[in-house]
N, C-alpha and C positions, 0 to 999 in steps of 0.2 A: 875299754873293750879293744881287742886286738884288731888289726887291719883285716885279718882273715875272717874273723867273726862278723865284722861290719860288711865285708864283701858278700858273705853268705846271706845276710839279711837283705841286702840290696838286690841280690840275685832273685830272692824269693819275691820281693816287691815287683821286680821287672816281670817275673813270670805271671803274677796275679794281674798286673796291668795288661799284659798281652791277652790274658783270658777275658778280662773285662772288655777290652776293645772288641774282641771277637763276639762276645755275647751282646754288646750294645749294637753292633752292626747287624746281628741276627734280629734283634728287636726292631731296628729301623726297617729291615726288609719286610717284616710283618706289618709294620705301620704303613709302609707304602701300599701294601695290598689292601689294607683297611681304607686308605685314602681313595684308591680306585673305586672300591665299592660305594663309598660315601659320595663320590663325584657323580655316580650314576643315580643314586637314590636321593641326593640333595640333603643328606644328613649333615648336622652341624659338626665342625671340626673340634671346637672347644667345648668340652663337657665337664664343667667343674665338679659335678656330682660323681662322675666316673673317676676323676682324678682323686677325689677325696676317698672314695671306696678303696682305691689301690693303696693309698698311703695308710689308711686304717688297717688294711690287711697286712701290710709290711710291718707296721708298728707292732701288731699282735705277734707276728712271727719273730720279731727281733729279739735276740738274746746276747748281742754284742755291745760294743762301746758306743755305738751311735744312739743318740736320743731322738725323739720324734722330730725336733726342729732340724736336726742334721739330715734325717731321712727326707723331710720335706724339701730342704734346700737342694739336695742332690736330685731328687726325682722331679721337682718342678722344672728344673733346667732340662732334664731329659724329656719331659712332656713338651716343653716349649720347642725344643729341637724337632721332636716328633711331629708337631703340628706343621712346622715349616716344610717337612718332608712330605706330609700328606697333601697340603695345599697352602703355599705361601700366601698370606693375606695381610692387608694393611691394617695398622692400628693407629687411629687418630687420637691425639691427646692434647690437653690444654697446655700449650707451649709456654716458653720456648724449650729447646733442647736443654737438658740438665735440670729442669724444674722438678719439684717433688712429684708432680703428676707423671712426668716422664719416668721417674724412679719407680713409682707405683706400677706403671705399665710394664716395666722391665721385670718386676718381680713375678709377673704372671706369664709374660710372653717371651722372656729371655732376650739374650743379646743378639740373636740371629734374625729376629723379626724385622719387618719393614715398618718404620714409625713415621707418622706424618704430624709435624708440629702445627697446631692450629691456634690462632690468636684469640679465640673466644669460645665460651662454652656452647653458645648457639651454633657456632661454626662446626664444632665437633659433632653435635647432633645432626646437623645438616649433611655432613660428609657420610655419616653412617646411614642416614635415611635415603640418600641418593646412591648408596652402595659403592661409593668411591673408597670407603673403608668398611671393613667387616666388623670392627669393634671400635668403641669409643671409650676413653678413660677420662673421667671428670671428677673433681672434688664435690662432696656433698656436705661435709661439715668438718669443723675444727673444734677441738675440745676447749680452746680458749675464745674463739670468735663466733661459734655457733654455725647455723645452717647457711649454706650458700644459696642465695635467692635465685641467681640465674639458673642453677641446676633444677630447682623446684619448678621454675617457670617453663623450662624446656621439657621436663618430665610431664608437665601438664599439657603442653602443646603438641609434642611429637608422640608417635605410637611405638617407640622403641621399648624394649624390655631390659630391666636390670638383670644381668646374668651372674654377677659376682660382686662382692665387696672386697676391698683391700684396705687394711689399716696400717699406716706408717707412723713410727715415732719420728717426730720432726726435730731435727738437730741443725743448729746454725754454727757456722765457723766464722772467725775473723781472718780473712785472707788478705795478704799484702806483700809487696816486694820490700817493704820497710823491715829493717832488722829490729827496730825498737818501737814500742808503743808511742813514745814521745815524738817520733818522726812523723806520725800520722797527722795530717792537717784536714783531711776530708774523708768522709765515708759514704759510699754508695750502697743503697739497698731499697727494698720495698718498704712502704710505710709500716706494714704489719710486722715486718722483721725488726725494725727499730723498736717498736712497742714491745715485742717479745723478748728483746735483749736489753731492756732499759737498765736493769740493775748492774749488769756487766759493764755497760758503757759508763755508768756513773762511778762504779768502783775504780775504773782505770782512767778516769778523767777524760774519757772520750765523749762525754755528753757536752763538752765545751767546744769540740771541733765542729766543722760544718757537716751537717747531715743532708745528703742530696737524694731525694726519692727518685727511683726509676721504676719502670714497669715490671722488671723481673730481677731476681737475684743473680741470674745467669748474666744478664747485661751488666749488672754491678761488677761482677768478677772481670768481665772484659774491659770495662772502663778503668778499674783499679790496676789492671796489668799494665796499661799504657800510660798512666799518669803518675809521675813521681809524687811521693808523700800522700798517696791515696790508699784506701783499703775498701774491702767489700764485706758486708755480712751476707753470706751465701751458703748454699748447701755444699757438702763435701764433693758431690758430683759436679756442681758448677765450678768449683775451684779446680777440680781435676781436668775438666774440659780445656781450660785455658792455661793449665800448668802454673796456676797462681799459688805461691807458697802459703800454707796455712800457719798462722801464728798461734791461734787458740781454737780448740775444738769445743763443741757443746756449750756455747755461750748463752743459750736461752735461759730465761729466768726460771721457768718451770721445767722440771725434768720429766713431766708426764704429758707434754704437749703432743697430741696425736691428731692426724688428719685421716678421715675416712673417705675413700674414693669408691665410685661405682664404675663397673664395666657394663656398657650397654651394647645391645645388638638387636637382631630382628627375630630371635627365636626364644623359646621358653625352656627352662630346665626341668628335668625329671626330678622326682623326690630323691633326696640323699639320706634321709633319716636324721639330719641335723640342719634344718633349714630356717631361714628367716624370710618373711614376706613384707614388701613395702606397698602401700596404697596411698592414693589421694582421695579425700572424702569431702564432698560438698553436701551439707545437710539441708533438708527442707526448712523453710522459715516457720517452724512450729516450736512451741515451748517444750523444753526437755529433750530435744532431738539428740543432742550430744550425749546426755546422760543415758538415754535409752540404748543408744548404740554401744556405749562402753559397757553397760550392764549385760548386753548380749555376749560380749567377749568374756566377761566374768562367768556367765552361766555356762558357756561352752568350754571353760577351762583353758582359755588361750591367754598366754602371757604377753601383754603389751610392753615393748621395750622403749618406745619413743612415741610421743605425740606432740607435734608442733603446729601452731596456727601460722597461716601465711596468706598474704593478699596477692591474688593473680587477677590482673585486669579489673581491679576494684571489687573483686568477690573474695570473701573469706573462705579458705579451704584449710584442711588439716592434712599434714603429712604424718603417716602412722607406720611404725615398724612393729611387727609382732613375730613371735616364734611359731614356726610351722610352715607348711607348704599349701598352696592354694588347692591342691588335690586331696588334702586331708579332709576326712568327712566332716569334722566339726567346723572347719573353715569354709567348706562348701555351703554349709547351712547359713553361715553369716553372709556370704556373698549372694546367695539366692534371696535372702531376706532384704538386703540393702543394695540390690543390683543397680538401682537408679541413682544411688549416691556415690558408689565406689568406682574409682578408676584403678584397675590392677596395674602395678608397675613392674612386678617381678617377684619370683621366689628363687632363692639362691642359697648356696652353702653359707652357713653362719660362721663368720670369723670371730665376732665378739657380740656380747649383748648390747653394749653401748660404749661410747668413748667419753 
């Protein structure tokens, strides 16, 4: 291609970028006006069902090279910037900075939001309950290790609502200042990360070096940066925070390892047309109570996507996910019939059926 032809294309791109900037600023001006109205009415700033409706509409109109994932990536960041213009709000997450929970939070709230790293799941719930934070982000389950008990306990104790779910593919890296694997004498990471990368460690002879468990993979990266002949199994984000060179990417044994996160707050979502609902159920001590309950779901045509038993303060309860919104007529009938047994946790836009 000639230099003249290349310059013409670049000039066209510059012109489009100028127009994009103008239009985005116009959008943000309207967003500001919406924020003023919501501040007076007390309306929620984060409306996942509204964001989904926008992306659905744009996907329907799309006839260019962007696919749905690209549209989502672009507009979720625009939405996140918009929320900060409407009313900047704190997001508490299970820390530390650079954790997978932090990464999950950023996928919904963007890089401009104000994030608070909290050392425990209970602490995240407490910060949101006392309104020091508007939203909380916590893990609920991992495809390899199951349900997170602390999250179930807090959902049972606190009266916050699940307003969104986020599902992340979990990838680990081996990061180190060493140039060669044979120079590594010790590795820092969380216990669970060592387990998830067992085959890689064995294949490279790293099962023979010292494995030092620490409370977070982010701390592992920090320690490995400052100690010669050390390495860390950590997230890509964790390595990036400390500028720790990555020797190997995606070293986890299973390539389908996923973690599901909940976003909690103090409001409920409207129907989106593609919802999931989560509840906790404590059944009366009568024969067949669980079977009768599940038959009611079958008779109402409601798809159960998860049912897990759990012990809270010595009492057996069930954590249940199913497709639909609490305001759907068939689900209302279930709730009315079993109102003494059900604790409603939230209806939210469905990301996946299960992990």
